[in-house]
C-alpha positions in Angstrom: -41.4 86.7 -9.2 -43.7 84.1 -7.7 -42.2 80.7 -6.7 -44.1 77.6 -7.7 -44.1 75.4 -4.6 -46.0 72.6 -6.4 -43.0 71.7 -8.6 -41.1 68.6 -7.5 -37.3 68.7 -7.1 -35.5 66.6 -9.7 -35.0 63.0 -8.6 -31.6 62.1 -7.5 -29.9 59.5 -9.7 -29.9 55.9 -8.4 -26.6 54.8 -6.8 -24.5 52.7 -9.1 -24.8 49.0 -8.4 -21.6 47.7 -6.7 -19.3 45.8 -9.0 -19.2 42.1 -7.8 -15.9 40.8 -6.7 -14.3 38.2 -9.0 -15.3 34.7 -8.0 -12.6 32.7 -6.2 -12.1 29.3 -7.8 -12.5 26.5 -5.3 -11.7 23.8 -7.8 -7.9 24.3 -7.8 -5.2 25.6 -5.4 -1.9 26.6 -6.9 1.1 26.4 -4.6 3.6 29.2 -4.9 6.6 30.6 -3.1 4.4 32.9 -1.2 1.8 30.2 -0.3 3.8 26.9 -0.5 1.7 24.5 1.5 -1.8 23.2 2.1 -3.5 20.6 4.3 -5.7 17.9 2.8 -9.0 17.9 4.6 -9.9 14.9 6.8 -12.8 14.2 4.5 -10.6 14.0 1.4 -8.2 11.4 2.9 -10.8 9.3 4.7 -10.9 6.9 1.7 -10.1 6.7 -2.0 -6.8 7.6 -3.6 -4.7 10.7 -4.2 -3.6 11.0 -7.9 -0.5 12.8 -8.8 -0.3 13.8 -12.5 2.7 15.2 -14.5 2.1 16.8 -17.8 4.7 18.5 -20.0 5.6 19.6 -23.5 8.2 17.5 -25.3 9.3 20.4 -27.5 9.4 20.7 -31.3 11.9 18.5 -33.0 15.2 20.1 -34.1 15.7 21.0 -37.8 18.6 20.0 -40.0 20.4 16.8 -40.7 22.9 17.1 -37.8 20.3 18.3 -35.4 18.1 15.3 -36.1 21.1 13.0 -35.3 21.9 14.6 -32.0 18.7 16.2 -30.6 16.0 14.3 -28.7 12.6 15.4 -27.3 12.6 16.0 -23.6 11.5 12.8 -21.7 10.4 13.7 -18.2 9.8 10.9 -15.7 7.5 11.2 -12.7 8.7 9.5 -9.6 8.8 9.6 -5.8 10.9 8.7 -2.8 8.8 7.3 0.1 9.2 6.5 3.7 6.7 4.4 5.7 6.1 4.5 9.4 7.6 1.0 9.8 10.9 2.5 8.7 11.0 1.1 5.2 12.1 3.4 2.4 12.4 3.3 -1.4 11.7 4.8 -4.7 8.8 4.4 -7.2 9.9 5.2 -10.8 10.1 3.7 -14.3 13.9 3.5 -14.1 14.7 0.1 -12.9 11.1 -1.0 -13.2 10.3 0.1 -9.6 6.6 0.8 -10.4 5.1 0.3 -6.9 5.7 0.5 -3.1 4.3 -2.3 -1.0 3.7 -2.3 2.7 5.3 -5.6 3.9 2.9 -5.9 6.9 -0.2 -6.0 4.6 1.1 -6.7 2.0 -0.7 -4.2 -0.2 0.7 -1.7 -2.5 0.4 1.9 -1.2 2.0 3.9 -4.1 2.2 2.9 -7.7 3.1 4.4 -11.1 0.8 3.8 -14.0 3.3 3.9 -16.8 6.0 5.7 -18.7 5.2 8.4 -21.2 8.4 9.0 -23.2 6.9 11.6 -25.6 5.1 14.1 -23.5 2.2 13.8 -25.9 0.0 11.4 -23.9 -3.2 13.1 -22.9 -3.1 11.7 -19.4 0.6 12.4 -18.8 2.2 10.2 -16.1 0.4 9.4 -12.9 1.3 8.3 -9.4 -1.4 6.9 -7.2 -1.4 6.9 -3.4 -3.9 4.7 -1.5 -5.3 6.9 1.2 -6.9 4.0 3.0 -3.3 3.3 4.2 -2.4 6.8 5.2 -1.4 5.6 8.7 1.5 3.7 7.0 2.9 6.8 5.3 5.5 9.1 6.9 6.5 11.1 3.9 6.6 11.1 0.1 8.8 13.3 -2.1 7.4 13.7 -5.6 10.1 14.5 -8.2 10.7 14.6 -11.9 13.7 13.6 -13.8 14.8 14.5 -17.4 15.7 11.0 -18.6 16.4 12.0 -22.2 16.9 15.3 -24.1 18.6 18.5 -23.0 18.0 19.9 -19.5 15.4 22.5 -20.7 12.9 22.7 -18.0 11.5 26.0 -19.3 10.6 24.4 -22.7 9.1 21.4 -21.0 6.7 23.7 -19.1 5.9 20.9 -16.6 2.9 21.0 -14.2 2.0 18.5 -11.5 -1.6 18.3 -10.3 -2.6 16.4 -7.1 -6.2 15.3 -7.1 -7.7 14.1 -3.8 -11.0 12.1 -3.7 -12.8 15.3 -2.7 -11.9 19.0 -2.4 -9.8 21.2 -4.6 -7.0 20.0 -6.9 -3.5 21.1 -5.9 -1.3 22.4 -8.7 2.5 22.9 -8.6 4.0 24.5 -11.7 7.7 23.9 -12.7 7.9 27.6 -13.4 11.6 27.9 -12.6 14.6 26.4 -14.5 18.2 25.3 -14.1 19.9 24.1 -17.2 22.5 22.3 -15.1 20.0 20.1 -13.3 18.3 16.9 -14.5 16.2 16.3 -11.3 13.6 18.6 -9.7 12.0 17.9 -6.3 8.5 19.1 -6.9 6.4 18.6 -3.7 6.7 16.8 -0.4 3.7 15.1 1.3 4.1 14.6 5.0 1.8 12.9 7.5 1.7 14.6 10.9 -0.6 15.2 13.8 -2.8 17.5 11.7 -3.0 15.0 8.8 -1.5 15.1 5.3 0.3 18.3 4.3 1.5 19.1 0.8 4.4 21.5 0.4 5.8 23.0 -2.8 9.5 22.4 -3.3 10.4 23.1 -7.0 14.0 22.5 -6.0 16.4 21.7 -8.9 19.1 19.2 -8.0 22.5 19.2 -9.6 23.4 15.6 -9.7 21.5 12.3 -9.8 19.3 10.3 -7.3 22.1 10.3 -4.7 22.2 14.1 -4.7 18.4 14.2 -4.3 18.6 11.7 -1.5 21.2 13.7 0.3 19.3 16.9 0.0 16.3 15.4 1.7 18.0 13.0 4.1 16.5 9.7 2.8 19.6 7.5 3.4 19.2 5.0 0.5 21.9 3.1 -1.4 21.9 3.8 -5.2 23.1 1.8 -8.2 22.8 2.7 -11.9 19.5 1.7 -13.5 17.9 1.5 -16.9 14.4 1.3 -18.3 
């Protein structure tokens, strides 16, 4: 049988196009146990402010006559302990109307709290602001949340803290653990060192009040009962 040498061999199929790798979001960094810290770039702290936002769910109201008398929605308060390079220390929180921290040498406020959301329903949540033009005056800031009213149900509150610098990615810390016996949670610590500002996830639930939080992080403040 004769062979037809003029016939072309069947064309090989085109190789499949490579599947593109999923895009990595540069708009938000979530701090986890495995990756607990991040440095703020020098560009992001050159000027402007760092905003620290807390949002949470207040929880559905209890049902029944007795439940309505005894149950309250969860009221989380955003707050921070601060220490400045001149040695001054204190707390910024709604409790006791301590809404700002001022540098006595300026005197200009360095850290301030915008208000107190008692419902968990405010779109903007609660916000701390840190003036980055005065970074040189900051030694460390410990951001924490406190359950002021309602049961210690951190899981139901589903809290999340977002730090937004003037430029660069947002930094997110989720309160994704729970301890029903704790009313305070140390969320993140901001420290100022040779390499600039570092943000470290804590999510450390403290059994006790402000004094217990103070002792856990070595602040050395004197505490008295306060109200808001």
